[in-house]
DSSP file (Angstrom, degrees, kcal/mol; ACC not computed):
  #  RESIDUE AA STRUCTURE BP1 BP2  ACC     N-H-->O    O-->H-N    N-H-->O    O-->H-N    TCO  KAPPA ALPHA  PHI   PSI    X-CA   Y-CA   Z-CA
    1    1 A M              0   0    0      0, 0.0     2,-0.3     0, 0.0     0, 0.0   0.000 360.0 360.0 360.0 139.3  -70.6    9.3  -28.1
    2    2 A I        -     0   0    0      1,-0.1     2,-0.2     2,-0.0     3,-0.0  -0.593 360.0-129.0 -79.9 132.7  -68.7   10.1  -24.9
    3    3 A K     >  -     0   0    0     -2,-0.3     4,-1.8     1,-0.1     3,-0.3  -0.543  12.2-126.4 -81.3 146.7  -66.9   13.4  -24.8
    4    4 A L  H  > S+     0   0    0      1,-0.2     4,-2.6     2,-0.2     5,-0.2   0.865 110.7  58.3 -58.0 -37.9  -63.2   13.6  -23.8
    5    5 A K  H  > S+     0   0    0      1,-0.2     4,-2.1     2,-0.2    -1,-0.2   0.897 105.7  48.6 -60.6 -41.5  -64.1   16.2  -21.2
    6    6 A N  H  > S+     0   0    0     -3,-0.3     4,-1.2     2,-0.2    -1,-0.2   0.883 111.1  50.3 -66.5 -38.8  -66.5   13.9  -19.5
    7    7 A I  H  X S+     0   0    0     -4,-1.8     4,-1.6     1,-0.2     3,-0.4   0.940 112.1  46.8 -64.4 -47.3  -64.0   11.0  -19.5
    8    8 A L  H  X S+     0   0    0     -4,-2.6     4,-3.4     1,-0.2    -2,-0.2   0.878 108.7  54.4 -64.1 -38.0  -61.3   13.2  -18.0
    9    9 A S  H  < S+     0   0    0     -4,-2.1    -1,-0.2     1,-0.2    -2,-0.2   0.764 107.5  51.6 -70.4 -22.8  -63.6   14.6  -15.3
   10   10 A E  H  < S+     0   0    0     -4,-1.2    -1,-0.2    -3,-0.4    -2,-0.2   0.838 118.5  36.7 -76.1 -34.0  -64.5   11.1  -14.2
   11   11 A I  H  < S+     0   0    0     -4,-1.6     2,-0.4     1,-0.2    -2,-0.2   0.917 121.0  42.5 -83.8 -47.6  -60.8   10.2  -13.9
   12   12 A L     <  -     0   0    0     -4,-3.4     2,-0.5    -5,-0.2    59,-0.2  -0.841  68.0-157.1-106.6 137.0  -59.4   13.5  -12.5
   13   13 A N  E     -A   70   0A   0     57,-2.8    57,-2.1    -2,-0.4     2,-0.5  -0.945   9.8-145.3-112.1 132.3  -61.0   15.5   -9.9
   14   14 A T  E     -A   69   0A   0     -2,-0.5    99,-3.0    55,-0.2     2,-0.3  -0.838  21.7-179.4 -99.8 131.6  -60.2   19.3   -9.6
   15   15 A Y  E     -AB  68 112A   0     53,-3.1    53,-2.2    -2,-0.5     2,-0.4  -0.850  15.2-150.5-125.9 161.7  -60.2   20.8   -6.1
   16   16 A Q  E     +AB  67 111A   0     95,-2.5    95,-2.2    -2,-0.3     2,-0.3  -0.991  17.1 171.0-132.9 141.2  -59.6   24.3   -4.7
   17   17 A V  E     -A   66   0A   0     49,-2.3    49,-3.2    -2,-0.4     2,-0.3  -0.991  25.6-128.9-146.4 150.3  -58.1   25.2   -1.4
   18   18 A E  E     -AB  65 106A   0     88,-0.6    88,-2.9    -2,-0.3     2,-0.3  -0.727  26.2-175.5 -98.3 152.6  -56.9   28.5    0.3
   19   19 A A  E     -AB  64 105A   0     45,-2.0    45,-3.2    -2,-0.3     2,-0.5  -0.991  24.5-131.6-145.5 150.9  -53.6   28.8    1.9
   20   20 A N  E     -AB  63 104A   0     84,-2.9    84,-2.6    -2,-0.3     2,-0.5  -0.928  26.2-163.2-103.7 125.0  -51.7   31.5    3.9
   21   21 A L  E     -AB  62 103A   0     41,-3.1    41,-2.5    -2,-0.5     2,-0.5  -0.930   7.8-167.2-114.7 128.2  -48.1   32.0    2.6
   22   22 A F  E     +AB  61 102A   0     80,-2.9    79,-2.9    -2,-0.5    80,-1.8  -0.969  19.5 175.8-116.0 121.5  -45.4   33.7    4.6
   23   23 A T  E     -AB  60 100A   0     37,-2.5    37,-2.8    -2,-0.5    77,-0.2  -0.808  37.9-101.2-126.9 163.2  -42.3   34.7    2.7
   24   24 A D    >   -     0   0    0     75,-2.8     3,-2.0    -2,-0.3    35,-0.2  -0.717  30.6-137.6 -78.6 126.5  -39.0   36.5    3.1
   25   25 A P  T 3  S+     0   0    0      0, 0.0    -1,-0.1     0, 0.0     4,-0.1   0.654  98.7  70.6 -64.5 -13.6  -39.4   40.0    1.5
   26   26 A E  T 3  S+     0   0    0     32,-0.2     2,-0.3     2,-0.1    32,-0.0   0.680  89.3  75.6 -74.5 -16.4  -36.0   39.7   -0.1
   27   27 A Y  S <  S-     0   0    0     -3,-2.0     2,-0.4    72,-0.2    -4,-0.0  -0.740  92.0-110.0 -98.5 145.7  -37.4   37.1   -2.5
   28   28 A N     >  -     0   0    0     -2,-0.3     4,-1.9     1,-0.2     3,-0.3  -0.593  18.7-147.4 -74.4 123.5  -39.6   37.9   -5.5
   29   29 A I  H  > S+     0   0    0     -2,-0.4     4,-2.6     1,-0.2     5,-0.2   0.829  97.3  58.5 -62.9 -32.5  -43.1   36.7   -4.9
   30   30 A T  H  > S+     0   0    0      2,-0.2     4,-2.2     1,-0.2    -1,-0.2   0.913 106.3  48.1 -63.8 -42.0  -43.6   36.0   -8.6
   31   31 A D  H  > S+     0   0    0     -3,-0.3     4,-1.8     2,-0.2    -2,-0.2   0.899 111.9  50.0 -64.1 -40.5  -40.7   33.6   -8.6
   32   32 A I  H  X S+     0   0    0     -4,-1.9     4,-1.9     2,-0.2    -2,-0.2   0.932 111.4  47.9 -63.6 -45.8  -42.0   31.9   -5.5
   33   33 A L  H  X S+     0   0    0     -4,-2.6     4,-2.5     1,-0.2    -2,-0.2   0.883 109.1  53.9 -64.4 -38.1  -45.5   31.5   -7.0
   34   34 A N  H  X S+     0   0    0     -4,-2.2     4,-0.9     1,-0.2    -1,-0.2   0.880 109.0  48.9 -62.7 -37.2  -44.0   30.1  -10.2
   35   35 A Q  H  < S+     0   0    0     -4,-1.8     4,-0.3     2,-0.2    -1,-0.2   0.848 109.7  51.3 -72.4 -33.0  -42.2   27.5   -8.2
   36   36 A I  H >< S+     0   0    0     -4,-1.9     3,-1.6     1,-0.2    -2,-0.2   0.908 106.7  54.8 -66.1 -40.7  -45.3   26.6   -6.4
   37   37 A R  H 3< S+     0   0    0     -4,-2.5    -1,-0.2     1,-0.3    -2,-0.2   0.774 101.0  60.9 -61.7 -25.4  -47.1   26.2   -9.7
   38   38 A A  T 3< S+     0   0    0     -4,-0.9    -1,-0.3    -5,-0.2    -2,-0.2   0.577  79.2 110.1 -79.7  -9.1  -44.4   23.7  -10.7
   39   39 A V  S X  S-     0   0    0     -3,-1.6     3,-1.7    -4,-0.3    42,-0.1  -0.455  85.8 -90.6 -69.8 139.0  -45.3   21.3   -7.9
   40   40 A R  T 3  S+     0   0    0      1,-0.2    -1,-0.1    -2,-0.1     3,-0.1  -0.195 107.9  11.8 -53.0 135.2  -46.9   18.1   -9.1
   41   41 A K  T 3  S+     0   0    0      1,-0.2    28,-2.2    -3,-0.1     2,-0.3   0.048  94.6 118.6  83.5 -18.6  -50.7   18.2   -9.3
   42   42 A I  E <   +C   68   0A   0     -3,-1.7    26,-0.3    26,-0.2    -1,-0.2  -0.608  30.4 169.0 -78.6 134.1  -51.0   22.0   -8.9
   43   43 A T  E     +     0   0A   0     24,-2.8     2,-0.4     1,-0.3    25,-0.2   0.752  61.3  19.9-111.5 -39.0  -52.6   23.7  -11.8
   44   44 A I  E     -C   67   0A   0     23,-1.4    23,-2.8     2,-0.0     2,-0.4  -0.998  51.9-173.2-140.3 137.1  -53.4   27.3  -10.8
   45   45 A V  E     +C   66   0A   0     -2,-0.4     2,-0.4    21,-0.2    21,-0.2  -0.989  14.7 178.2-128.5 122.2  -52.1   29.6   -8.0
   46   46 A S  E     -C   65   0A   0     19,-2.5    19,-2.7    -2,-0.4     2,-0.5  -0.961  27.0-129.1-125.7 141.1  -53.8   33.0   -7.5
   47   47 A I  E     +C   64   0A   0     -2,-0.4    17,-0.2    17,-0.2    -2,-0.0  -0.765  26.7 171.7 -85.8 129.1  -53.1   35.7   -4.9
   48   48 A I        +     0   0    0     15,-3.6    16,-0.2    -2,-0.5    -1,-0.1   0.109  25.9 139.4-123.6  19.7  -56.3   36.8   -3.1
   49   49 A T        -     0   0    0     14,-0.6     3,-0.1     1,-0.1     4,-0.1  -0.445  62.3-105.0 -62.3 133.4  -54.8   39.0   -0.5
   50   50 A P    >   -     0   0    0      0, 0.0     3,-1.3     0, 0.0    -1,-0.1  -0.300  38.9-100.8 -60.4 144.1  -56.9   42.1   -0.1
   51   51 A D  T 3  S+     0   0    0      1,-0.2     3,-0.1    -3,-0.1    -3,-0.0  -0.367 107.2  26.8 -61.7 143.7  -55.5   45.3   -1.6
   52   52 A G  T 3  S+     0   0    0      1,-0.3     2,-0.3    -3,-0.1    -1,-0.2   0.591  78.6 159.4  80.0  10.4  -53.9   47.6    0.9
   53   53 A Y    <   -     0   0    0     -3,-1.3     2,-0.3     1,-0.1    -1,-0.3  -0.527  44.6-119.7 -67.7 126.9  -53.0   44.8    3.3
   54   54 A N        -     0   0    0     -2,-0.3     2,-0.3    -3,-0.1    -1,-0.1  -0.532  29.2-150.1 -73.1 126.4  -50.2   46.1    5.6
   55   55 A Q        -     0   0    0     -2,-0.3     2,-0.2     5,-0.1     5,-0.2  -0.697  10.6-122.6 -98.9 150.0  -47.0   44.0    5.3
   56   56 A N        -     0   0    0      3,-1.1     5,-0.0    -2,-0.3    -1,-0.0  -0.606  18.8-128.7 -83.3 148.6  -44.4   43.4    7.9
   57   57 A S  S    S+     0   0    0     -2,-0.2     3,-0.1     1,-0.2    -1,-0.1   0.705 108.0  40.0 -73.5 -18.0  -40.8   44.4    7.0
   58   58 A R  S    S+     0   0    0      1,-0.3     2,-0.4   -34,-0.1    -1,-0.2   0.723 124.3  27.3-100.4 -26.1  -39.5   40.9    8.1
   59   59 A V        -     0   0    0    -35,-0.2    -3,-1.1   -34,-0.1     2,-0.4  -0.994  66.1-149.7-141.4 129.2  -42.3   38.7    6.7
   60   60 A E  E     -A   23   0A   0    -37,-2.8   -37,-2.5    -2,-0.4     2,-0.4  -0.806  14.7-148.6 -97.4 142.4  -44.7   39.2    3.8
   61   61 A F  E     +A   22   0A   0     -2,-0.4     2,-0.4   -39,-0.2   -39,-0.2  -0.919  16.6 177.5-112.4 133.4  -48.1   37.6    3.9
   62   62 A Q  E     -A   21   0A   0    -41,-2.5   -41,-3.1    -2,-0.4     2,-0.5  -0.999  20.5-146.5-133.0 132.9  -50.0   36.4    0.9
   63   63 A K  E     -A   20   0A   0     -2,-0.4   -15,-3.6   -43,-0.2   -14,-0.6  -0.878  28.8-164.8 -94.9 126.7  -53.4   34.7    0.9
   64   64 A L  E     -AC  19  47A   0    -45,-3.2   -45,-2.0    -2,-0.5     2,-0.5  -0.809  24.2-151.0-117.0 152.6  -53.5   32.2   -2.0
   65   65 A K  E     -AC  18  46A   0    -19,-2.7   -19,-2.5    -2,-0.3     2,-0.5  -0.995  24.5-168.7-115.4 121.9  -56.2   30.2   -3.9
   66   66 A I  E     -AC  17  45A   0    -49,-3.2   -49,-2.3    -2,-0.5     2,-0.4  -0.947   8.3-164.1-118.9 128.4  -54.7   26.9   -5.2
   67   67 A K  E     +AC  16  44A   0    -23,-2.8   -24,-2.8    -2,-0.5   -23,-1.4  -0.903  17.7 167.5-108.6 140.1  -56.3   24.6   -7.6
   68   68 A F  E     -AC  15  42A   0    -53,-2.2   -53,-3.1    -2,-0.4     2,-0.3  -0.970  27.0-129.7-147.9 160.8  -55.1   21.0   -8.1
   69   69 A V  E     +A   14   0A   0    -28,-2.2     2,-0.3    -2,-0.3   -55,-0.2  -0.861  29.8 165.0-114.1 149.1  -56.1   17.8   -9.7
   70   70 A T  E     -A   13   0A   0    -57,-2.1   -57,-2.8    -2,-0.3    -2,-0.0  -0.991  37.9-160.1-156.1 157.9  -56.2   14.4   -8.1
   71   71 A R  S    S+     0   0    0     -2,-0.3     2,-0.1   -59,-0.2    -1,-0.1   0.314  85.5  54.4-113.7  -0.7  -57.4   10.8   -8.4
   72   72 A E  S    S-     0   0    0      1,-0.1    -2,-0.1   -59,-0.1   -59,-0.1  -0.268 110.7 -42.2-116.5-161.6  -57.0   10.2   -4.7
   73   73 A D     >  -     0   0    0      1,-0.2     4,-2.0    -2,-0.1     3,-0.2  -0.584  48.5-148.5 -70.1 119.8  -58.0   11.7   -1.4
   74   74 A P  H  > S+     0   0    0      0, 0.0     4,-2.1     0, 0.0    -1,-0.2   0.836  94.8  55.8 -64.0 -32.7  -57.6   15.5   -1.7
   75   75 A K  H  > S+     0   0    0      2,-0.2     4,-1.7     1,-0.2     5,-0.1   0.903 108.7  47.4 -66.4 -39.2  -56.7   16.0    2.0
   76   76 A Q  H  > S+     0   0    0     -3,-0.2     4,-2.1     1,-0.2    -1,-0.2   0.887 110.2  53.3 -67.0 -37.8  -53.8   13.5    1.6
   77   77 A D  H  X S+     0   0    0     -4,-2.0     4,-2.9     2,-0.2    -2,-0.2   0.877 105.0  54.6 -64.4 -37.2  -52.7   15.3   -1.6
   78   78 A I  H  X S+     0   0    0     -4,-2.1     4,-2.8     2,-0.2    -1,-0.2   0.916 108.3  49.1 -61.7 -42.4  -52.7   18.6    0.3
   79   79 A L  H  X S+     0   0    0     -4,-1.7     4,-2.2     2,-0.2    -2,-0.2   0.898 112.2  48.4 -62.9 -39.9  -50.3   17.1    2.9
   80   80 A N  H  X S+     0   0    0     -4,-2.1     4,-2.2     2,-0.2    -2,-0.2   0.910 112.2  48.4 -65.9 -42.2  -48.1   15.7    0.1
   81   81 A I  H  X S+     0   0    0     -4,-2.9     4,-2.3     2,-0.2    -2,-0.2   0.928 111.6  49.7 -63.1 -45.3  -48.1   19.1   -1.7
   82   82 A E  H  X S+     0   0    0     -4,-2.8     4,-2.5     1,-0.2    -1,-0.2   0.902 109.9  51.5 -60.7 -41.1  -47.2   20.9    1.6
   83   83 A N  H  X S+     0   0    0     -4,-2.2     4,-1.1     1,-0.2    -1,-0.2   0.894 110.3  48.7 -62.9 -40.4  -44.4   18.4    2.2
   84   84 A E  H  < S+     0   0    0     -4,-2.2    -2,-0.2     1,-0.2    -1,-0.2   0.877 114.7  44.9 -67.6 -37.3  -43.0   19.0   -1.2
   85   85 A I  H  < S+     0   0    0     -4,-2.3    12,-1.6     1,-0.2    -2,-0.2   0.886 124.4  32.0 -73.3 -38.8  -43.1   22.8   -0.8
   86   86 A L  H  < S+     0   0    0     -4,-2.5    -2,-0.2    -5,-0.2    -1,-0.2   0.375  80.6 135.8-104.3   3.5  -41.7   22.9    2.7
   87   87 A K     <  -     0   0    0     -4,-1.1     9,-0.3    -5,-0.2    -3,-0.0  -0.267  28.2-177.0 -56.0 134.4  -39.3   19.9    2.6
   88   88 A S        +     0   0    0      7,-0.1    -1,-0.1     6,-0.1     2,-0.1   0.390  37.5 116.2-119.9   3.5  -36.1   20.9    4.3
   89   89 A S        -     0   0    0      1,-0.1     7,-0.3     4,-0.1     6,-0.0  -0.409  63.4-133.6 -71.6 154.1  -33.8   17.9    3.9
   90   90 A K        +     0   0    0     -2,-0.1    -1,-0.1     4,-0.1     2,-0.1   0.049  63.5 123.0 -98.3  25.8  -30.7   18.4    1.8
   91   91 A Q  S >  S-     0   0    0      1,-0.1     3,-2.0     2,-0.0     0, 0.0  -0.302  82.3 -97.1 -78.7 171.2  -31.1   15.2   -0.2
   92   92 A K  T 3  S+     0   0    0      1,-0.3    -1,-0.1    -2,-0.1    -2,-0.0   0.698 123.6  61.0 -66.2 -16.6  -31.3   15.2   -3.9
   93   93 A S  T 3  S+     0   0    0      2,-0.0    -1,-0.3     0, 0.0     2,-0.3   0.327  74.2 133.6 -88.8   9.2  -35.1   15.0   -3.7
   94   94 A D    <   +     0   0    0     -3,-2.0   -10,-0.1     1,-0.1    -6,-0.1  -0.434  24.5 170.0 -64.5 121.7  -35.2   18.3   -1.8
   95   95 A L        +     0   0    0     -2,-0.3    -1,-0.1   -12,-0.2    -7,-0.1   0.140  18.8 148.4-117.9  16.6  -37.9   20.6   -3.4
   96   96 A R        -     0   0    0     -7,-0.3   -10,-0.2    -9,-0.3   -11,-0.1  -0.281  45.8-131.3 -56.8 135.5  -37.9   23.3   -0.8
   97   97 A I    >   -     0   0    0    -12,-1.6     3,-1.6     1,-0.0    -1,-0.1  -0.805  22.0-121.2 -93.4 119.5  -38.8   26.6   -2.4
   98   98 A P  T 3  S+     0   0    0      0, 0.0     3,-0.1     0, 0.0    -1,-0.0  -0.305  93.6  29.6 -60.9 138.8  -36.4   29.4   -1.4
   99   99 A G  T 3  S+     0   0    0      1,-0.3   -75,-2.8   -76,-0.1     2,-0.5   0.164  85.6 119.3 100.1 -17.6  -38.0   32.4    0.3
  100  100 A I  E <   +B   23   0A   0     -3,-1.6    -1,-0.3   -77,-0.2   -77,-0.2  -0.720  31.4 174.3 -85.5 124.2  -40.9   30.5    1.9
  101  101 A K  E     -     0   0A   0    -79,-2.9     2,-0.3    -2,-0.5   -78,-0.2   0.820  68.4 -14.4 -92.2 -39.5  -40.9   30.8    5.7
  102  102 A S  E     -B   22   0A   0    -80,-1.8   -80,-2.9     2,-0.0    -1,-0.4  -0.984  52.5-163.6-161.2 153.2  -44.2   29.1    6.3
  103  103 A M  E     -B   21   0A   0     -2,-0.3     2,-0.5   -82,-0.2   -82,-0.2  -0.956   6.7-170.0-146.0 125.7  -47.3   27.9    4.5
  104  104 A K  E     -B   20   0A   0    -84,-2.6   -84,-2.9    -2,-0.3     2,-0.3  -0.965  12.0-148.5-121.1 118.1  -50.6   26.9    6.1
  105  105 A F  E     -B   19   0A   0     -2,-0.5     2,-1.0   -86,-0.2   -86,-0.3  -0.658  11.7-138.9 -82.8 139.3  -53.4   25.3    4.1
  106  106 A K  E >   -B   18   0A   0    -88,-2.9     3,-2.3    -2,-0.3   -88,-0.6  -0.791  18.7-173.9 -99.1  90.9  -56.9   26.1    5.3
  107  107 A L  E >  S+     0   0A   0     -2,-1.0     3,-1.5     1,-0.3    -1,-0.2   0.742  77.9  68.9 -61.4 -24.2  -58.6   22.6    5.0
  108  108 A E  E 3  S+     0   0A   0      1,-0.3    -1,-0.3    -3,-0.1    -2,-0.0   0.670  96.5  55.3 -68.5 -14.0  -62.0   24.1    5.8
  109  109 A T  E <  S+     0   0A   0     -3,-2.3    -1,-0.3   -91,-0.2    -2,-0.2   0.431  78.4 123.9 -95.9  -0.1  -61.9   25.9    2.4
  110  110 A L  E <   +     0   0A   0     -3,-1.5     2,-0.3    -4,-0.2   -93,-0.2  -0.412  34.0 161.1 -63.5 127.5  -61.3   22.6    0.4
  111  111 A K  E     -B   16   0A   0    -95,-2.2   -95,-2.5    -2,-0.2     2,-0.3  -0.998  39.1-117.8-149.3 150.3  -64.0   22.2   -2.2
  112  112 A R  E      B   15   0A   0     -2,-0.3   -97,-0.3   -97,-0.2   -99,-0.0  -0.680 360.0 360.0 -85.6 137.9  -64.4   20.2   -5.4
  113  113 A L              0   0    0    -99,-3.0   -98,-0.2    -2,-0.3    -1,-0.1   0.417 360.0 360.0 -98.9 360.0  -64.9   22.2   -8.6
């Protein structure tokens, strides 16, 4: 008998990618990360910034590990996720997360889990 886990792993693929996040220090990083976790397809967001990393008073830096699921091309999904996080139009579909100044995905770290 086929296990549900095997069926799901054939349909959905889990990937991991690292990203550099630059935020406004006036915003709570926990709130920002929770809003990133709410973006479609993202399952886990972890901070992997080394302890003792010196922060700038105008911009905070966080190195993130992001896990997401997809049935499509993961690189295209990363572009879609980045667009949803950084979208700046003021239309009703605007999903820009307050406090984020910039976010850069490191595509060379993309791997299937």
